[in-house]
Residue frames as qw, qx, qy, qz and C-alpha x, y, z in Angstrom:
[[0.121, 0.956, 0.195, -0.185, 98.43, -25.96, 16.19],
 [0.649, 0.461, 0.016, 0.605, 100.80, -24.20, 13.85],
 [0.446, -0.333, -0.270, 0.785, 103.01, -21.64, 15.62],
 [0.034, 0.117, 0.235, 0.964, 101.88, -18.77, 13.39],
 [0.382, -0.515, -0.636, -0.429, 98.24, -19.65, 13.96],
 [0.525, -0.574, -0.517, 0.357, 98.52, -19.27, 17.75],
 [0.307, -0.223, -0.043, 0.924, 100.32, -15.92, 17.42],
 [0.118, -0.256, -0.444, -0.850, 97.74, -14.62, 14.99],
 [0.458, -0.584, -0.640, -0.198, 94.81, -15.78, 17.15],
 [0.486, -0.495, -0.392, 0.604, 96.36, -14.23, 20.28],
 [0.173, -0.074, 0.135, 0.973, 96.92, -10.95, 18.40],
 [0.258, -0.382, -0.543, -0.702, 93.35, -10.86, 17.01],
 [0.508, -0.587, -0.624, 0.086, 91.83, -11.74, 20.39],
 [0.407, -0.374, -0.244, 0.797, 93.85, -8.96, 22.05],
 [0.013, 0.090, 0.293, 0.952, 92.75, -6.43, 19.43],
 [0.391, -0.476, -0.620, -0.486, 89.09, -7.43, 19.78],
 [0.527, -0.568, -0.560, 0.294, 89.17, -7.37, 23.57],
 [0.315, -0.336, -0.138, 0.877, 90.83, -3.95, 23.71],
 [0.261, 0.262, -0.163, -0.915, 88.56, -2.49, 21.01],
 [0.352, 0.250, 0.900, -0.051, 85.49, -4.74, 20.75],
 [0.051, -0.326, -0.606, -0.724, 83.00, -4.42, 17.90],
 [0.356, -0.243, 0.113, -0.895, 79.93, -2.40, 18.88],
 [0.779, -0.205, 0.064, -0.589, 77.64, -4.21, 21.33],
 [0.906, 0.101, -0.412, 0.000, 79.90, -7.23, 21.80],
 [0.459, -0.691, 0.537, -0.154, 81.85, -8.84, 24.58],
 [0.831, 0.348, -0.434, -0.027, 84.40, -11.47, 23.58],
 [0.474, -0.618, 0.600, -0.184, 86.09, -13.94, 25.94],
 [0.335, 0.265, -0.896, -0.120, 87.70, -17.33, 25.69],
 [0.808, -0.317, -0.308, -0.389, 85.33, -20.14, 26.64],
 [0.883, -0.413, -0.019, 0.221, 88.26, -21.73, 28.45],
 [0.098, -0.923, 0.321, 0.189, 91.51, -19.84, 29.11],
 [0.526, -0.379, 0.700, 0.297, 93.56, -22.84, 28.01],
 [0.538, 0.368, 0.695, 0.302, 91.88, -23.00, 24.57],
 [0.035, -0.413, 0.187, 0.891, 92.59, -20.15, 22.15],
 [0.031, -0.071, -0.782, -0.618, 90.37, -21.77, 19.52],
 [0.200, -0.597, -0.761, -0.157, 86.97, -21.43, 21.21],
 [0.037, 0.105, -0.169, 0.979, 85.60, -17.97, 21.82],
 [0.037, -0.632, -0.750, 0.190, 82.44, -16.96, 23.61],
 [0.059, 0.194, 0.180, 0.963, 80.66, -13.88, 22.34],
 [0.070, 0.649, 0.661, -0.370, 77.75, -11.99, 23.82],
 [0.140, 0.193, 0.405, 0.883, 76.21, -9.79, 21.16],
 [0.233, 0.453, 0.460, -0.727, 73.58, -7.19, 21.91],
 [0.413, 0.609, 0.640, 0.220, 70.76, -7.06, 19.41],
 [0.263, 0.100, 0.156, 0.947, 71.47, -3.91, 17.37],
 [0.164, 0.419, 0.412, -0.792, 69.18, -0.99, 18.23],
 [0.415, 0.386, -0.269, -0.779, 68.09, -0.58, 14.61],
 [0.332, 0.067, -0.895, -0.291, 67.02, -4.24, 14.34],
 [0.731, -0.369, -0.296, -0.491, 64.06, -6.35, 15.45],
 [0.798, -0.136, -0.512, 0.288, 66.51, -7.98, 17.91],
 [0.043, 0.587, -0.300, 0.751, 67.08, -4.78, 19.94],
 [0.604, -0.521, 0.267, -0.541, 67.14, -5.43, 23.68],
 [0.995, -0.072, -0.062, -0.041, 68.29, -9.03, 23.29],
 [0.201, -0.723, 0.659, 0.049, 71.62, -10.49, 24.37],
 [0.936, 0.272, -0.146, -0.168, 72.69, -13.32, 22.10],
 [0.562, -0.557, 0.593, 0.147, 75.33, -15.88, 23.04],
 [0.780, 0.561, -0.250, -0.115, 77.52, -17.15, 20.22],
 [0.752, -0.410, 0.432, 0.282, 80.41, -19.59, 20.04],
 [0.517, 0.779, -0.326, -0.140, 83.19, -18.97, 17.54],
 [0.858, -0.275, 0.387, 0.195, 85.48, -21.93, 16.88],
 [0.258, 0.797, -0.472, -0.275, 88.74, -21.45, 15.03],
 [0.981, 0.170, -0.096, 0.020, 90.01, -24.46, 13.10],
 [0.757, -0.448, 0.218, 0.423, 93.53, -25.72, 13.85],
 [0.566, 0.142, 0.379, 0.719, 94.64, -24.41, 10.44],
 [0.057, 0.963, 0.260, -0.049, 93.22, -20.88, 10.91],
 [0.355, 0.540, 0.137, -0.751, 93.64, -18.47, 9.06],
 [0.078, 0.204, -0.790, -0.573, 93.70, -20.84, 6.08],
 [0.216, -0.426, -0.852, -0.215, 90.27, -22.20, 7.00],
 [0.248, -0.542, -0.079, -0.799, 87.35, -20.05, 8.19],
 [0.150, -0.074, 0.749, -0.641, 86.05, -19.95, 11.75],
 [0.295, -0.431, -0.798, -0.299, 82.67, -21.51, 12.55],
 [0.173, -0.125, 0.340, -0.916, 80.12, -19.30, 14.29],
 [0.332, -0.410, -0.828, -0.187, 77.04, -20.68, 16.02],
 [0.366, -0.475, 0.101, -0.794, 74.27, -18.91, 17.90],
 [0.208, -0.084, -0.913, 0.340, 73.66, -20.57, 21.26],
 [0.286, 0.344, 0.452, -0.772, 70.67, -18.31, 21.88],
 [0.365, 0.486, 0.771, 0.189, 67.61, -19.27, 19.84],
 [0.065, 0.466, -0.086, -0.878, 66.82, -16.59, 17.27],
 [0.586, 0.598, 0.541, -0.085, 64.12, -16.17, 14.62],
 [0.038, 0.745, -0.378, -0.549, 66.23, -15.30, 11.59],
 [0.856, 0.471, -0.030, -0.211, 66.35, -16.57, 7.98],
 [0.539, 0.643, -0.522, 0.155, 70.16, -16.98, 8.03],
 [0.106, -0.423, 0.791, -0.429, 70.49, -18.80, 11.37],
 [0.536, -0.144, -0.799, -0.232, 69.25, -22.33, 11.89],
 [0.494, -0.428, 0.356, -0.668, 66.86, -22.97, 14.74],
 [0.867, 0.004, -0.481, -0.129, 67.62, -26.67, 15.03],
 [0.787, -0.609, 0.022, 0.099, 69.51, -26.26, 18.30],
 [0.776, 0.032, 0.103, 0.621, 72.85, -25.83, 16.48],
 [0.043, -0.911, -0.085, 0.401, 72.40, -22.16, 15.59],
 [0.609, 0.034, 0.449, 0.653, 74.40, -22.55, 12.39],
 [0.147, 0.800, 0.082, -0.575, 74.78, -19.35, 10.46],
 [0.679, 0.477, 0.397, 0.391, 74.85, -18.73, 6.75],
 [0.074, -0.912, 0.126, 0.383, 77.42, -16.02, 6.04],
 [0.746, 0.658, -0.101, 0.026, 79.12, -15.83, 2.66],
 [0.191, 0.789, -0.550, 0.196, 82.64, -15.04, 3.89],
 [0.561, -0.432, 0.664, -0.241, 82.61, -18.13, 6.15],
 [0.943, 0.296, 0.090, -0.120, 82.25, -20.51, 3.22],
 [0.748, -0.318, 0.394, 0.429, 85.45, -22.42, 2.58],
 [0.589, 0.423, 0.416, 0.549, 85.51, -21.28, -1.07],
 [0.088, 0.898, 0.167, 0.398, 85.07, -17.60, -0.11],
 [0.605, -0.770, 0.038, 0.200, 87.32, -17.39, 2.96],
 [0.573, 0.662, -0.262, 0.406, 90.69, -15.67, 2.48],
 [0.709, -0.218, -0.413, 0.529, 93.57, -15.88, 5.02],
 [0.192, 0.237, -0.162, 0.939, 93.83, -12.05, 5.32],
 [0.473, -0.603, -0.367, -0.527, 90.22, -11.95, 6.63],
 [0.092, 0.254, -0.667, 0.694, 90.02, -11.15, 10.32],
 [0.199, -0.408, -0.866, 0.210, 87.71, -12.33, 13.06],
 [0.059, 0.428, 0.304, -0.849, 86.60, -8.76, 13.76],
 [0.314, 0.159, -0.474, -0.807, 85.20, -8.64, 10.20],
 [0.331, -0.226, -0.903, -0.153, 83.30, -11.90, 10.86],
 [0.140, -0.450, -0.680, 0.561, 81.82, -10.43, 14.04],
 [0.157, 0.371, 0.000, -0.915, 80.83, -7.18, 12.32],
 [0.348, 0.029, -0.686, -0.639, 79.23, -9.08, 9.45],
 [0.252, -0.329, -0.900, 0.134, 77.33, -11.25, 11.94],
 [0.003, 0.477, 0.442, -0.759, 75.99, -8.13, 13.63],
 [0.240, 0.282, -0.318, -0.873, 75.07, -6.61, 10.26],
 [0.268, -0.143, -0.889, -0.341, 73.16, -9.78, 9.41],
 [0.094, -0.491, -0.753, 0.427, 70.93, -9.09, 12.42],
 [0.135, 0.514, 0.075, -0.844, 70.25, -5.61, 11.03],
 [0.562, 0.475, -0.299, -0.608, 69.79, -6.78, 7.43],
 [0.727, -0.033, 0.685, -0.026, 68.94, -10.47, 7.00],
 [0.207, 0.402, -0.648, -0.613, 69.67, -11.97, 3.59],
 [0.760, 0.140, 0.461, -0.437, 66.53, -13.99, 2.75],
 [0.745, 0.553, -0.279, -0.247, 67.98, -15.01, -0.63],
 [0.466, 0.409, -0.751, 0.226, 70.73, -17.02, 1.10],
 [0.633, -0.471, 0.224, -0.573, 68.61, -18.56, 3.84],
 [0.086, 0.173, -0.962, 0.191, 69.21, -21.54, 6.11],
 [0.236, 0.384, 0.780, -0.434, 65.60, -21.34, 7.29],
 [0.035, 0.197, 0.598, 0.776, 63.61, -21.00, 4.07],
 [0.201, -0.689, -0.690, -0.094, 60.24, -20.80, 5.86],
 [0.294, -0.715, -0.224, 0.593, 61.47, -17.78, 7.86],
 [0.227, -0.179, 0.410, 0.865, 62.88, -16.25, 4.67],
 [0.024, -0.475, -0.726, -0.496, 59.45, -16.57, 3.02],
 [0.263, -0.802, -0.498, 0.197, 57.77, -14.80, 5.94],
 [0.350, -0.518, 0.063, 0.777, 60.48, -12.11, 5.87],
 [0.142, 0.006, 0.549, 0.824, 59.91, -11.51, 2.14],
 [0.179, -0.417, -0.712, -0.536, 56.12, -11.85, 2.02],
 [0.472, -0.762, -0.377, -0.233, 54.84, -10.72, 5.41],
 [0.391, 0.410, -0.437, 0.698, 57.47, -8.55, 7.09],
 [0.446, -0.533, 0.190, -0.693, 55.11, -7.44, 9.88],
 [0.947, -0.247, -0.094, -0.181, 54.60, -11.07, 10.89],
 [0.769, 0.251, -0.356, 0.467, 58.37, -11.72, 10.71],
 [0.074, 0.542, -0.331, 0.769, 59.04, -8.66, 12.87],
 [0.687, -0.478, 0.082, -0.541, 56.43, -9.70, 15.45],
 [0.978, -0.124, -0.162, 0.044, 57.81, -13.26, 15.78],
 [0.616, 0.379, -0.349, 0.596, 61.44, -12.09, 15.85],
 [0.165, -0.568, 0.305, -0.746, 60.61, -9.67, 18.68],
 [0.850, -0.377, 0.004, -0.369, 58.69, -12.36, 20.57],
 [0.929, 0.056, -0.252, 0.265, 61.59, -14.83, 20.29],
 [0.340, 0.514, -0.360, 0.700, 64.05, -12.13, 21.34],
 [0.476, -0.549, 0.235, -0.645, 61.97, -11.43, 24.47],
 [0.949, -0.223, -0.040, -0.220, 61.55, -15.14, 25.18],
 [0.947, 0.039, -0.092, 0.304, 65.12, -16.36, 24.58],
 [0.604, 0.352, -0.117, 0.706, 67.48, -13.38, 24.65],
 [0.168, -0.723, 0.090, -0.664, 66.29, -10.95, 27.33],
 [0.577, -0.622, 0.331, -0.412, 67.50, -11.22, 30.89],
 [0.991, 0.012, -0.112, 0.071, 69.53, -14.36, 30.16]]
């Protein structure tokens, strides 16, 4: 780990823990590893995921902030931008290597992740079948998303 990287991560973690993004709790998965964060994100009230509690893992590469973090949903979710293959990979523009900039902060990543739950981006989907349902039969998308939220993200 580069010395500056550890300082920056410690600073960002401190800022997030003292003033967490709305509906989120952020902790280290293991106190001895600054690079792996555990996040519990409440489904935003204005989204089909309201009432759910979603577990995410955020992994910071050794050369952070020069490379973007990787965010994965550990809680299964019915969403066009999050894979439901057990990995929970997320498609978020700013996390692409070619779009990531070192001044970007983790809090921005977390806020964008939350916003993605409010406003999915079906044109940049990981799950194209879910994106099709979202675009062509929103009522059906909403029903399934709420069912999955109840099944996988409530009371867990």
